[in-house]
N, C-alpha and C positions, 0 to 999 in steps of 0.2 A: 354178280353176273351169272346167270344159269349156265349149266354145262352145255346145253344145246344151242346157245347163242353162237352164231358163226364167227363173230369178231373175237370172242374169247378163245375159241378153238384155233382159229387161224393164227392168233398172236402166240399161242403155245407151241406151234409147230416150228422147228428151228430153221428149215431151209425152204427155198422157193419151190424146188421140185416136189417135195413132200406136200407142200400146201396145195399145189396144182392137182396132185393126185387125190388129195382129200376132197377138193371141189368136184372133180370128175366123179368121185364115188358118192357125192351127195349133191345131185343135180338140183335139188330144191333150194340150195344155197348158192348155186353157180349162176348168179343173176345180178341185175342192177341194184336190187335192194340191199345186197350184202355190201356193195360199195357205199351206198348211202349210210348203212349202219356203221361202217368203218369211219366215215367222215364225222358222224354224230359222236362217236367215241372220241375221236381226236379233238373235236371241238370242246369236249368236256375236260380232257386232261391237259390241254395246251397251256392254260394259264400257269399251272404249277410244273409242268414237264413238257416243254416245247420239243425237246429232242425225241421224246416218246411219240408226240403227235406227228413229228416228221417221219418217224419210222412207220407209223400207221398209214400215213399218206403214201409212202413208198410201197407198202404192202397192198394198199388199195389200187395203186397203179398196176401191180402185177395182175390183179384180178381183172381190171379193166382191159388190159392188153389181151388177156386170155379170152375175154368176152368179145374183143374187137368192137367196142362200143364207144363212140365219141363222147356221149353224155357221161358215161362212166369214167372215161379218161379226164373229162373236165372236172368231175367231182374229185378225183384223186389228185390232180394237179392243184386244184383250189385248196385242198387240205394241206398240201405241201407249202403253198404260198403263205397261208396263215401261219404255219410253223416258222418259216423263214423270217417272217415279219417279227414274230415274238422273239426270235433269236437275234434280232437286229441285223439280219443279213438282207438288207433292203434291196440291193440290186437284184439278187436272186429272187426275192419276193416279187418285185415288179415284173420280172420276166415270167414267173409262174402265173401270176394273175392274168397277164396278157395272153399267155398260152391257154389258160382255162377259159377265158372269155371267148377266144377264137374257136376252141373246141365246141363250146356250147352253141355258138352261132352255126357251126358246121352241122351240129345235131339238131338245128332248127329250134333252139331253146333261147330266144332273145332275153327272156326274163331272167333266166339263170345266168346268162352272160352279163347282164347289168348287175346282178347280185355279186358276181365274182369280182366286178370292178370296184366294189365298195372298199375292200381292203386295199386295193391299189392306190386309192386316194390317200390313205394314211401313209403308206410306204413312200409314195412320191413326196409327200410333205416332209417326212424325215430326211429325205435326200435333198431337200431345199428346192425341189422342182414344183414351185407353188402354182405357176400358171397352168402347167400341164395337169396337175392334180385338180385344179379348179375346173378345167375343161372336162376331164374324165367324170368328175362328180356331177356336173350339170347334165352331161349326156345320159349318165346312168339314172339320174333323178327323174328325168322326163319319162323314161320307160317304166320305172318303178311306181311313179305317181299314177300313171295311166292304168297300171295294173292293180292299183289300190293296195299295194304291199306296204302297209303302214310300218311294219317292223323294219323293212329294208330302208325305207325313206328315213326313219328315225336314225338308223345307223349312218346313213350318208350325212345327215345333219350333225351327228356327233363328230364324224371325221372332219367335216368342214369347220366345226368349232375348234377342233385341235389345230387345223391348218391356220386359222386366223390367230389363234393363241401363239403359234410359233412365229407368225409374221408380226407379232407385237401389236395386234389390234384387239384389245380385250373386250370392248363393247360388242363388236361384231361376233366375237367368239361366244360371249354370253347369250346373244340372240339365238345363235344356232343350237347351243346347248339347251336352251329353253324349249326350242322346237322338238329336239330329240327327246327330251324328258316327257313332253306332252304325249308323243307317240308311244313311248314305252308304257306310260301310265294307262293309256287307253287299252293297251293289250295286257295290262296287269303284270308286266314283266319286271318284277322288283329288282332282279339281279342286274339287268342291263340299265335300269334306271339309276341304280347305285353307282355304276361306272360313270354315267353322265354327271351325277352329282359331285363326284370327286373332281372331275374336270371343272365343274362350276366353282367348287370351293377353292381350287387353285387360282382361278381368275379373281375371285373375290379377295383372296389374300393379296394379290398384286394390287387390287383396287382399295386395299386397306379396310375392307369390311371383315374384320377378324372374328367378330362374334358370330355372324352368320356362317362364315367358313368353318368355324370350329364345330358348330351344331351339325352341319352337313357331313363333315368328316366323321364325327362320332356315330351318326346314323348309318352311314355307308359301311363303316368298319364292322359294325354288328352284322350287317347283311353278308359281308364277305366271310366273316368268321363262321357264321351259320352254314354257309356253303362250303366251308373248309378250303377256301382258296388262299393258301398260305402266302404265295408270292404277292398276291394282290393286297393282302393284309399288311405285309411288310412294306409295300410301296405307299400304302395309306399312312403307315407310321412315318415314313420318310416325308410325306406331304405335311403331316401334322408337325413334324420337327421343324420344317421350314416356316410354318405358321408361328410356332413358338419363338423361333429366332426373330421373325418379323416383329413380334411383340416385345422383344428385348429379354425373353426368358431363356438365357443362354444355357444354363445347366440342364434344364428340362429338354431343350432342343438337342444338346449333345447326347443326352441319354437316349432319346428317341432315335436319333441318327444311328447310334451304335447298335441299338436293338434291331433296326432295319437291316444294317449291314450284316449282323450275325445271321439273321434269318435268310437273307439273300445269298450269303456265302454258302450256307448249308444246302441251298437249292441250286448252287452253281449258276448264278445269273449275273455274268460280268457287266452287261450293259446297265442293269439296274443298280449294281454296286457303284458303277461310275457316276450315276446320278447322285447317289448318296455322297460320294467323294466331292463332287462339284458343289453341291449345295452346302455341305458341311464346311467347305473352304470359306464360304461367306462368313460363317460364325467365327472362324479363327482370324479372319481379317478384322472383324469388329473387336476381337479380343487382343488385337495388337500382337499377334503371333505370326509374322510374315513367313517364317520358315515352314510352319505347319500348313499355312495357306498354299505356299508353293508346292509342297509335297502332294497335297490332295488334288490341287488343280492340275498338276502335271500328270498324275495318275489318270485323272478323268480324261484329259486331252489325249493321252496315249490310247486309251480304249476307244474313244469316239473317233479319233482320226483313222483308226484301223477299219472302222465300219462306215467311214465317209459321212459322218454326221457333222456337217460343217457348222451348223448352228451351235451345237454343243461345244465343238472345238473352239469357236470364237468366244463363247462364254467363259470357257476355261482360260483362254488367253487373257481375257479382261482381268480375272482374279490374279493371274500371274503378274500382270502388269502392275496392278495395285500393290502387290506384295514386294516386287523388286523396287518400286518407287519408294516404299517405306524403308527399304534397305539402302537407299541412296543411289540406286542404279537407274537414274532418270532416263538416260538415252536408251537403255535396254527396254525400259517401260514403254517409251514412245514407239519403239520398233514393234513390240507386241501389240500395241494399240492399233498401229497402222495395219498389221496383218488381220487383226480381228475386224477392223472397220471394213476392209476389202470384202471379207466374207459376208458381213451384214449387208453391204451394198448389193452384192450379187443376189441376196434374198429380198432386197427391197424392204428391209425390216426397220421401220422408222423408230420404233421404241428402243431397240437395242443399239441403233446408231446413236441415239441420244445418250444412252448409258455410256457408250464408248467416248463420246465427246465430253461428257461430264468428267470421266476419269482423266481424259487428256487435259482438261482445264485444271484439275487438281495437280497433275504432274507439272504443268507449266507454272502454276503458282509456286510449287516447291522450288522450281528453277529460277524464280524471280521474274518470269515473263507475265507480269500482272495484267497488262492491257489485253493481251491475247486471251488469258485465262478469263478475264471479266467478260469479254465479248461472247466467248463460248458459254459461260455459265448462264448469262442472260438469255441467250438463244435457246439453250436446253430447257431452262425453266419455262419459257413460253411454250415449247413443244409439249412438255409434260402437262401443262395446264390444259392444252387442247385435247390431250389423250386421257385426261381425267385421273392422272397418277399423282395424288396429292402429296404423299410422303416424298416421292422423288422430286416433285416440284419444290417442296420445302428444302430438301437437301441441296438442290442446285442454287436456290435463293440464299441459303446460308453460306455457300461458298462465295457468292457475290458479296455478302456481308463481310466475310473475312477479308476480302480484297479491299472493300471500302475502308475497313478498319486500318489495314496496312497503310493506306494512303491518307488517313486522317480525315476522311470524308464522312463526318459523324452524322450529319443530317440525312444524307442518302442512306447510310447504314440503318439509321433509326426508322426511316420510312419502309425500308425493305423488311426489317424485323417485324414491323406491324403487320405486313402482309403475311409473313410466315406464321405469325400467331393465329391469324384467321384460317390459314390452310390446315393447321394442326388441331383446330377446335374439334373436340369429340373423338380424336384419334388416340390410340394407345401407342405412342412412339417415344419412349423415354430417352433414347439416344439422341433424338432430334430436339426434344424439349431441353435436354442438357445443353446442347449447342445454342439453342435459342436464348436460354437464360445467361449463359456465359457471354454470348454476344451482346445482350442487353446490358450486362455489367460493363463490358468494355466501352460501349457507346455512351452510356450515361457518365462513365468516368471521363471519357473524352469531351463530353459536353459540359463538364464541370458540375455534375450532380452526384457527389460522392455518396450521399445517403441512399439514393435510389440504386446506385451501382452496388452498394453493399447488399441490399435486399436481393438483387438478381444474382450476385455471386454466391450468396448464401443458398439460394434455391438450387443453383447449378451444382454446388458442392453436395447438397443433400441428394440430388438426383444421381450424381456419380456414385455416391456411397450406397444408395439403394440398388443400383444396377450391379455394383461390385458384390453386394451381399448375395446375389443370385448365382454367383460363379463359385463352383465348389472347390476347385483345385487352386492351391496357393500360387503356383507358377502363372496360371491363367489370370488370377486376380491381380497379381503384381503387374503383369503385362498390361492388363486392361486400364489400370489407373495411371500408367506411365505418361500418357499424353493428355491427362485431365488435371493439370496443375494450374491452369489459368485462373479459376475462381479462388484457389487458395492464395496464390500470389497476390491477386487483387485484394482479397480480404486482409491479408497481413499488411500490405502497403497502405490501405485506406483506413485501417483501425489503429495502427501503431501509435500515432501521435495522441489521439484522444483516449484510447483505452488499451494500454499495453497488455493487460490481462487477456482481453478478447483476441488481440493479435497473436499472442503466444498460444492461445488455445487453437487457433486456426493453423498455426505453424505445426503444432503437435498432430492435428488431424491429418496433415499432409505427409507425415513421416511414418514409415514402417508399418502401414496399416495392415498389410497382409501378415506380417510377423506378429503384430498385436492380436489379430484375430486368431492366428494359429495358436498362440499361447493361451488365449482365452478359451479355445475350444475344449481343452482338457482331455482330448482323445487323440490318439495317433492316427494320421491319415493313411491307414493301411487299406489295401485292396483285398476284397474277399474273392478269391478265385473259385468259381462255383461250377463252371461248365466246361465242356470240351474245348470250345474256342478259347476261353480264358486260359486253360491249361496249355494249349499250344503256344499262346502268346507268352505265358510265363516261362515256358521252356526256351522259347526264342530269346527272351530277355536274359535268361541265365547264360545262354550260349554267347550272346553279344557281350555280356559283362565279362565273361572269361577271356574273350578276345581283347577287350579293352584293358583288362588287367595286364596282359602281356605287353600290349602296345604302350601303356603308360610306363611300364618298367623300363622301356627303351629310353625314356626321358631321364631316368636316374641311374641306370646301370648300363652294362655293355650290350653288344649286339646279340649275344647268345645267352640262354639261361645259365645262371651261375657265374657269368663273366662280370667282373667288376671293371673299374677304370672309367674312361671317358664315355659318357652316354652316347648312344647311337640313335639319332632321330633325325633323319633327313626328310625332304619333302614328301617322299613316298609314305613314310610312317605317319606324318601329320595328316596326309590325305586320308589314310585308313582310319586314323583316330576320329577325324571329323565325320567321315561316313558312318562309322559305328555309333558315334554319339547321336547323330541325326536319327538313326534307326531306333536306338534305345528311347530317345525322347518321343518319337512318334508312337511306339508301342505303349509307352507310359501314358501318353495323353489319350490314346484309344481306351485303355483300361480305366483311366480316370473318368472319361466321358460315360462309360457304361455303368460305373459304380458311383455316380455323382452323389447320391444320397448318403452312401456310407462314409464318404470322405468330406462331406460338406462342412464348412467352417462357420462359426458363429460370427455375427457382426456385432461388435460391442460399442457401447457408449464410452468414450474415452474418459480417463480420470479427470475429475474436476480440478481446475487450477488450484483451488484452495487446498485440496488434498495433497497435491504435489508440494506446495509450499510447506504444509504441515509436516511432511516427511523429511524435510531438510533440517539438519542440526544448525545451531546458531553460528557455527564456524564454517559452514559449507555454503558455497554459491554454485548454482547450476547455470552454466553458460550454454545457451542453445542458439545455434546458427541456423539461418534460413536464407537461401539464395532465391531472390525473386527479381525477374527482369534484369538480370546481369548485375544486380546489386546485392552485396552481402549485408544482411541484417543480423543483429545479435540481441538476444534477450539475456538479462542477468536476473536470476530468480533467487530470492532469499525468503526466509520465513515471513518477513514483514512487507516486502514490496517486490514489484516487477518493474525493471527498467528496460527500455528499448533503445537501441542504437540503429536507426533505420538505414543508414548508408555509410557503412564502414569503408567499403572499397568496391570497385568494380571487378567483377570476376575476370574480365579480360586483362586487368592489371595484375591480378594474382597468379594467373596461369604461368607466366614466365618465371615467377618466383618459385612456384611449386615444382616446375620442371627443373629449375636450377638446383633446388634442394635434392631432388631425386638423383640428378647427375652427380652431385657432390657425394652423396651417400654411396652411390654405386662404385665410387672409386675404392671403397673399402674392400671390394672383391679382388683388387690387385694384390692383396696380401700385406702382412705386417711390415715386411721390409720396405715396400713401396711407401706405406703410410709414414713410417719412421723417417725415411729419406726425405720426404717432402712435407714433413710435419707442419712446419711454419706456414707455408703457402696454402696447404689444404685446410688447416684450421682457420686461417684468415678468411678464406673463401666461404666455407660453410657457416662460420659464425656471422658473417656479413648477411647472408641470406636469412639465417634464423632471426637476426635482429630486425631485418626489414619486414619479415612476416609478423613478428611481435608488434611492430609499429602499426601495421595494417589491421591486425585482428584482435589484439589484446590491449594495446596502449590506451585507446579511448575508454576502455572499460576498467582500466587498472585501478583508478582511485576507489572504485567500488569493491575491487577484489583484494586490495591490500589488507583490509580488515578481516579477511577470511584466511583460513589455513588449508582448506580443502576445496578443490574445484572438480565439478562433474561436467565434462565437456560433451555436448550433444552436437556432433558435426552435421554437415549437410553436403551432399554432392561430392566434389573432389576433396573436400576438407576431411573426409573419412580417412584419407591416407596421410594426414599431417600429424607429426608428433608434437602436439601443443606443449607437452611437458618439457620439450627440448628448446622451445623458443627462448630467446635471450633478451633479458632486460638489464641494461647497464652492465653487460658483459657476463651476466650470470644466468643460468637456466631457470625456468619457472619452478622446477622442482626444488630449487634452493629454498623457496618460501612456501610452496604449496604442494600438498599431496594431490595428484591428478589421476582421475579415473574417467572412463568414457561410457556412453550409452547410446544405442541407436535412437532412442527417444525416451522422454520421461515416462511414458506409459510402459515401455519395455522394462525400464529400470524398476518400476513398481512390481512387475511380475517377478523380476529377479530377486527383489528384496523379500517377496512373499514366500520364497522357497524356505523350507525348514529341513535342511539336511541334518543327519545325525551328527552330534558333536564329537563323539569318541571313535567313530568308525575309522579304520586304518586307511592309508592311501593305497592306490594301485599304480604301479610304475610300469610303463610299457615302452620298449625301445627296440628299434631295428637298426643296428649300426652297420655301416659299410665303409669303404675306404674314403668316401666323400664326407661322411660324418662319423669319423672314427672315434671321436671322444664321447659318443653317446653312452657307451658302457661305463666310462669313468664318471660321467654326469649322474647316471642312475645309481651307481654304487655310492657316490658321495651323498645323494639324497637319501638312499636307504640307510646309511649310517646314522642320519638324523632321526629316522623313523624306523626303529627296529621291528615294528609290527607290520611294516609295509609288505604287500604282495608284489613280487617282481615278475614280469613277463618280458624276457630279453631274448632277442635272436629268434630261433626257431619256435620258441614257445609263445611268441607274440602273435597269435593267430586271431582272426575275427571271432571265432567261436569261443576261445579262451577269454577274450575281452568281454563277450556277452555274458559268460558265466560269472565272471568276477565283478563286473560293473555294479550289480545291485548291492554289493556288500561293502563298497568303498566309500570313504568320506570325501575324498578328492582324487582326481585322476591326473597323472602326468604322462604325456605322450612325447617321445623323442624320436622322430622319424622324418622321412621326406614327406612333403605336402605338395598338393597340386590344385590350383584353382583353374577351372575351365569356364571362362565367361560365356562361351557358346552353349554350354550345358551345365549350369551351376549345380544341379542336383547330382552330377557325376564328379564334382570336385571331391578330393579325398586325401587320406593319409595312407602311406604304404606300410602295411603290416607284413608279417612273414609269409603268409599264404596268398594274400590278395589285397587290393585296395579297399579301404573302408571309406565308402562314399557318403555324401550327405544323406542320401536315401537310407543307407544303413544306420547312420548316426541317429536319425529320427526314431529308429526302433530300439536304440539302446535304453535299457531301463535304468536311467541315472537319477539320483537325488543327491547331488554333490555340491559342496561349497565352492569348488573351484575345478576348472579344467585348464591345465597348462599344456600348451603345445610348443615344443622347442625344436631346434635343429632344422627349421624350414620357414618359408614365408607364410606362416600360418594365418596371419592377419589378412591375407589376400582374399578378401571377399569383394564381390562386385556390388554395385549400387544401382538399382533400377531407377527408371524415371520417376517413380513415386518414392524415392529414397528408401527403398526396402533393401536391407542387406541380403545378399544371396551368397551362400558358400558355407565354409566350415563354422564360422562364428554363429551364424543363424542355426545351423544344425545342432550344435551343442547347447545353445541357449534353450532351444525347444526341447531337447532331449532331457533336460533336467538340471542344467548347470546354473548355479546362482551367479557365477561370474566366470570370466575367461581371462587367461593370461596368454596373449598371442603376440607374435612378432610381425613387424611391418616390413622387414627386409631380411635378406639372407644374412645369417648371423656368423660371428666368429666363434668357433667351437669352444676354444679355451675360455674366452670372456663369458660366453653364455653359461658354461658349466659352473663357473665361479659365481656368476650373478644369481643363477637359480639357487644354488646352495645357500648363499647368504640371504636371499629372500625368504626361503623356507625356514632358516634359522630364526630370522626376525619374527616371522609369522607364528612359528611354533612357540615363541616366548610370550605370545599374547598380543602382539601389535597388529592392529587391523591391516588388511591386505594393502590398501592404498598407501598407508603410512609405511608399511614394511618396504614396499617397492620404492617409495620416495627415499627412504634411508639408504637403500642399497645403490640406487641410481645416483644419488648425490655423492656417495663415496667413490663410485666408479668414475663419475665426472671429474673428480679431483685427480684421479689416477690417469685416466685416458684422455680426457678433454673432448676428443672427437666423438660425435654422437653415434657413429657407426658401431662403436663398441658398447656404449652404455644405454642408448635410447631406443633400441628396436622394440622393447616390450611395452605393451599397453594393457592396462587392466580394464576389462569391459564388463559392466554389470555391477553387482553389489560390491561396494567398496569396503565392507566390514569383514 
């Protein structure tokens, strides 16, 4: 900008009085042209800095007032109106546009008055005042068309296109966008044409024309980059992210959303950030992460509500409703849907009313109101068909299929699926194709066509796995597969009788897939913090982790630092814990989204069944359980054969037994005196349950198992919490005759066995005693006496940093301290060390290559199990970090018994007895001494049994 440019000079003068003095001193610039120049400058900077544009408009108004010229006033107010609109201050914007139009009419400038109303159309549309916006547009268009102002007419058409897009009328929107594009091309205005094209591409995304939309976005983005319009480039990235999500490319979508958010945050554009939040919440909804969906949708609603953007508020409420419905809060979901529906009714938005009705149908289906849900889904599908929204029509039709399946109306479901297949022809919609194939499997099974059902279930499983492979972060991948078990259950059920090996293979594919992929990746999922925004987030993460360290300590220690005794954790503490955990998880997910490529996992082909069989010794049997359709199925795998037991028990029959066992074990917490006083009745009760569980889960298999001496148990679902080694046959525990170990899946076991830890490396012993686990020091000293070369970190020396430094040099690791499993935030589950909690995220970064990790003195086995039967928690962390096996406890242990049991186990293992055999020997001896499983059965060996 040259120094003699009046706008440059005026902007450099700090106050109004000095600016007026300069204008008086330079009469050649004290004129209408200076106001025009100021507006032109504001028009250029407004896209990236609307606040600066508003300031320029206010400065222009000073000049106009000094000139006492209504045309100049109109230009100045028009400039401010544009800035207010870009700042999402729509009511102020509408008022300024109206004022500018009136001033131009007073100045006998009807053409300028019509031009000023162009922006008013857009602002009114954002406020949901569609009829008024339409009327203003038509009035202005008549004047502009008569004047032959091609550019202004094109802008009116673009704003009308946006109006129809917000009203949910995509075809009309496309028509107006095409008219606008023609006008700008006639004038060779490439930049404005690019803005229209972005709007076109967004409509094409809604209409499922993804290829054309992607081409248009790519072209427009180059135009905006060339013009150095940073905010516009960021919003195009946001639009591309939504396109990627619509195509099922979740990782790429999250990365683009995060890139857009970073740029818009730097530019301080809260409304645009709210759009990113809103549309990204769609992705998290598809990934089965309702908490993240709620967080982002609520943030968006908060911003949009403040600026009275009711359309966006209603959209945010829709996503919140879907999220809370998945969390089981159906009535709250219906309330949110009613509120959203009222807003869409006011705007006469048929498309989004249909979206709302579709979500209501889903909620009603979850509540068991199938008839109402079915009527709604059919009505919505017909509306989508009329509007030309094929993927939405398919989605609604698939909901109708689900309802037909529930009612056993197989023929109706089959016909509906045929229509859905036609709707999806030529579309890239893997999430709908998955549901289509799963539905076809269910229908063919219902119609008595098992071979066809297997084909469809197989395709559905493959589609689910292909989609999961695009998801970078393990938590997201685990959540995504949680509700996609229908094809696996169908495949196991339908192939078990004819081909046990195939059925077993499908059971394996359904288990611990995210953990298998994590182990296969061979790289640690670390985040590379590279820019200022990342650093701020990392600092925030550290601060939140420090707060959580203190709050978690309230669960194991007293109310004040250094205070022991009864833990202090009331409702207030739990509320703070949950809030901090949600904040940590949100930050972690944001960083994962931004760095998707760095932490992406491999998707591996699972171990062939023959290889699993070949890995078993002659005296070993692998018993893998699989729960499908409330039925517990079991596979017995040996080197020679695979047997299947398809219907051992119903899960609903097992639940009371599992709860009864947990209740009996928990009585051990009352203390040794209580157990001794009630010894006979307590033993009778717990042994009865153990015998009943044996009859349900092992007795049918037992003839095959008696010829073996080792069992590897692969549990499923709630069976992960069951001590199979303690189940009783003829009054004796299973460990009387069998060494028992456990594995999350046969594939995970393979990775555990492939570890090659150093044979002679000394152990590392880590313990943090307090008055609740006072025997920890005695336990570690007893173990240290067996291993004179052991390194011990006890008390204050047991810090996270010391553990990191010593971990690479040890052959096995023993940790005796408090543990905590957080089901709401499994990556924050951890072990309490001297300085802070060692969480699963920290464990991932431990450089381990050890034969065994033992965790005593806590409920260390408390890992959660996701819907895809993926273990989450401490066990998962250490298996990934480099442990070939783990020794973990299922319940709170007795200090004295545990210290003795550990010492005897290590003595046997040191003498050369394999781990599973050593544990069997010790537990068998302790059973003879104690009888009650509370004392001898908490420990389970997970992973490599040798």
